[in-house]
N, C-alpha and C positions, 0 to 999 in steps of 0.2 A: 138334784136340788132338794132341799128340805124346806118345809114351811115353818116359820116362826111368828110369834105375835109380839109386837111392840107394846110398851106400857100403855100407849094410847088405845090399844085394842085392835089396831090394824094389823093384818097379816101380810107377810111378804115371803118370797122364795129366795133362798140363799144357796149359792154354790158351796156345798160343804167341803170341797177340795181347797177352798180359800181360808178355812178356819185355822188359825194358829193355836188359839186356846179358848177355853170357856171357864170363866170364874164365877163363883157364887159368893157375893160380897155384901149383903145378903141378896141384892138383886143379881140376876144372872146377866153377865156381860160377855158377849161374844166378840173376840178380837180377831180380825182378819190379818193375813200376812202383810198387807200394806199399812197396817196400823189403825184402820178404821174400826170403830167400836159400835156395837149395837147392844142396847139394854132391852132385854126381853122378859116376858112373863113366864116363858117355858123354863122348867128346872134343868139343871145341869144333866141330871140322869135322863130326862126326856130328850135332850139334844143329842147326847151320846147314843141313845137307842135309835133315834132317827137317822143319824149318820151311819150307824152299823146296818140298819135296814136298807138304806139307800145303796150302800156299797155292796151289800149282799145281792140286791136286785141287779145291779150292774154286772156283777160276776156271773149270776145265774143266766142273764141274757147273753153274755159273751160266749157261753157254751154253744150257742146256735150260730155264731159268727162264721164257723168253718163249714157249715152245711151249704149244699148247692142252693141257689136262689129259689128253685121251684120246690124244694123240699123244706125250706125254712118256714116255720109258722109265723103268722103275723102277730107280733107282740108289742105291747106298750109297757113302759116303766110302770110299776105298780100292779101289773097283771101277773098272775101266776099261771104258767102254762100247764095244761093237762096233757100228759103223754100217755099213749097206750102202752101196755106192758111189752108189746111186740117191738115198740120203738126204742125201748131203753136197753 
């Protein structure tokens, strides 16, 4: 999920997998796959960066999915794991 800010100033979390497109017209409009639209204060570039960062975190965490449960580090989205050189 990424966080965005409505024009009213309230923030909300959005499942970035549901984004169909983002338009800058000049307000930034996020259109979801179901047609729902959100007008936000975030720039198009900021939204693209947030989606890339979120997907990168998901991919990074997925590398630990095949580890045995006792060996897997406890991770949260947004956290960057620190690995010992011997572990890599």
